N, C-alpha and C positions, 0 to 999 in steps of 0.2 A: 503493500500500499504506499508506504513512505518513499519507496524507490520511483513508483510511477508519478506520485505528486511532484517529486523533485525534478524528474525529467520534464514534465509538463511546465513547471515553474521555470526551468532553464530555457525552454522554448519560448514561452510567454516573455521572458526577460529581453529576447531579441525584438519582440513586437511592442510590448507595453510593459516597461519597467515597474510601474505604479502596481499594476495588477499583480505582477510576480512577487513583489515585496509583501503585498497583502496575503498572497497565497502561502508564501514561506512562513509568514507570521502565523498563519492558521495551522499549518503543518507543525510547527514548532510547539504550539500550545497543545495540539492533539497528541503529539509524541510525549510531552511532559504529563499530560493527564493519564495517559495510557501507563506510563512507568509508576506514577503515584498509585493509581487503582491496582495495578499488579502487585505493587509492594505491599499495600494494605490487605489484599486478599491473601497474599502469601503468609503475612504475619498472623492473620486471623486463622487460617488453616493450620499453621504451626502450632498456635496456642490451643487449638482444640485437640490435636493429637498429642500435645506434650503437657497438657493440663497445667 
């Protein structure tokens, strides 16, 4: 998912830099949220199994 968006952002950068910057910003936020959610879920599951 991230790779596809990165390629699209790179291509858009040649046509419309402003749109590309917004797209990259959205991509970074999504990646960050995904990492945070994954970390929280991992901690929760670990706590369940290790009481």
